[in-house]
N, C-alpha and C positions, 0 to 999 in steps of 0.2 A: 285481358280479362276486364270486363265492362264495370261500370261505376257500380250498376245494380249488383251484380255478382260479387264484386268487392266488399259491399255494403254487408251482403249476407254472409261472407265468409268471415267478416270482422265480428258480426253480430252471434254467429253460433260459435265462434273461439270463446268470445268473452262470456257467453251463458254457459257453455261446457265448463269452463274454469270457475266461474261464479258458482255453480252448482256442486261441483266436486269440494271446492273450499268449504261451501256451508255444511256438507254432508260430513267432511272429515272433522271439521271443528265440532260439529253439534255430537259426533261419536266420541271424540276426544274429551268434550266437556263432561261426559258420564252418562250420555243417553245411549239407548240400541241403535244399531246401524238402521238407517232408513232402507225400506224394501224398493225393489227395481219398480214398482207401479210409482211410489212415491217420487222417487228420482226422474221417473218418465214424465210426470205431469209437471214436477216444478222446472225441469228442464225445458220442456216445450213452451210453458208460459214465458221463462226466461229468453228464450230464443226469439218470441214475438217481439218483446219489449226491445231485447237489445238489437235486433236488425231495425227497428223503427228509430232507435237512438243513434244508431252508427251513422247515417247520414245528415245529421245536424252537429252544428258546431255548439257543444256544450262547454261551460267553463268546468275548472277544476272543483270548484265547489258543489257544482250541480253533481259532478261525478260522484263525490264524496256521499252528498245527501242521498243520491240514489241507491249506492252500495249500502249504505247504514240501513235504509228502510227495507232493500231486499233481503237482509240478513235478518231482519225481524220477520219477514213474511216467511223465509224458509224455515225459520225457528218455529213458528205457529205452525206451517204445514207439518213439518216433520213431528210436531207434538200431537196435533189432532187426529192425524191420520194414522191408522193403525200398521204396526211394523210385523214383520215376519218373525221376528226374535221376542220372545215373551220375555217381559221382566219380572214374572212371578214364578218364584221356586217354592211350590209347596211340599210340605213333608209326606202328606199323604197319598196324594194323585197326581197326574200329570195336568198339563194346561191343555183345555179344549181349544179347538179351531176359532172359537169366537172370543178370544182373549184380545185385548186391545194393547196398543204400544204405551205401557205403563212407566211414566217416571216417577210417580209418587210414592209407592208403596212397593216395597220388597219384603217378602216373609222369610225368615232364616228358620231352617228345618232345625237347627241345633236348639235354639232355646225357644222358638215362637216369638222372637223379638222382631217387631215391625218397626223399621227404619225408613224414614221419610227424607226425600231430599228434594229440593226446589229447582226449577229450571233457572230461578234469578240467584244461582249461587255463583261464587267468585269465578269458578273454573268455567262454566258453561259460557259466562258472558266474556270472559277473557279469551277464550277460544273463538267464539265470534268475532272479537274485536279483531284478533290478528288474521282471520279470515277476510275480514273487510279490508284490513290495510293491503294484504296480499292482492286482493281483487283491484283495489284501487292503482296499486302499482303497475298491475298487468294492463288495466286499461289504459294508464297514461304514458306509460315508458315501453311496454313489452312491442308493441307494434313497431315503434320507430327502431327500437333496438334490433328487432328481427330484421326489418328491411336494410337498416344499414349492414348487417353481418351478410345478409344474402347478397347485397350489392358488392360487399368487398371480395366474398367468395367467388362472385362472377368475374371481377375483373382479375382476381388471381389465376384462374382458370383460363380466362381468354389470353391472358398474358402468358402464360406456360404454353398454351397452343401455339401461339404467334412467334416464339423464341425459336431460332434456327435449331436442327438438330446437330448438325456438325458444325463445331466453333473452329472458326479460323485463327491459329495460332498468331499473336501480336508479332510484327516484324521485330527483330532485334535492331539494336541501337547501332547505327553506322558510325564507325570511329573514324574521323578525318585525321590524315597524317600530312604533314607538311613536308612537300618535296623540294629539294634545292634545284632549280632548272639550270644553274650555271654550269657550263662545262668542266669537266675535271682538267686539271693541268698534267700534261702528259710530258713535259720536260723538254719537248723537241721546240727549236726556235724556228719559226717560219716567219719568211720575210714577205714584206708586200709584192715583190717581185720574184716570187717563186715559179710563176709560170714563163718568165723570160727565157729564152734559148741561150745558146752561148755565141759571143759575137762574130760576125761573119768575117772570113779572112780578106785581109787587103791584097788587091790585085797588084801583081807585080808591076 
């Protein structure tokens, strides 16, 4: 993989994670889920920015600042652009196609009481803060952790393939026994003249 495509891959992965984390945190914070169009617009813009930043060496402080600004941008985008889910529940009629994504007013059918909640409540900002922390951790540590895990997996696979199929059993330990090389005594007396014949008879 060339350096250019590596930058594209890193930027796309970071943008996808940032968009998913922002949308999830925005929904957990009490708002309606963003529509597919909103996610597509936000994701496309995030890919362009992340690919440009992927090839540059930026500090951890720069990453933190960029992620916090991006969370504010996602929050504004999800708030201003209409969603497919209507936040208004009327007692007398259904919502029309021109209803916008409303976070401020919810009409209750039972008592006609109007309850307002703001985007600045604790739950919404806490959810966006958690998303920002997760995105920062993913950008700073996820790539190195993933590359290290892939390298370890590759080494393990190559080592398993290089190992012999049939293992040769280890040779058994040889036991050395001391042998006495001295001949055994048979109890027979042999003189040093044992090969000498009888004396010759003297001539008369």
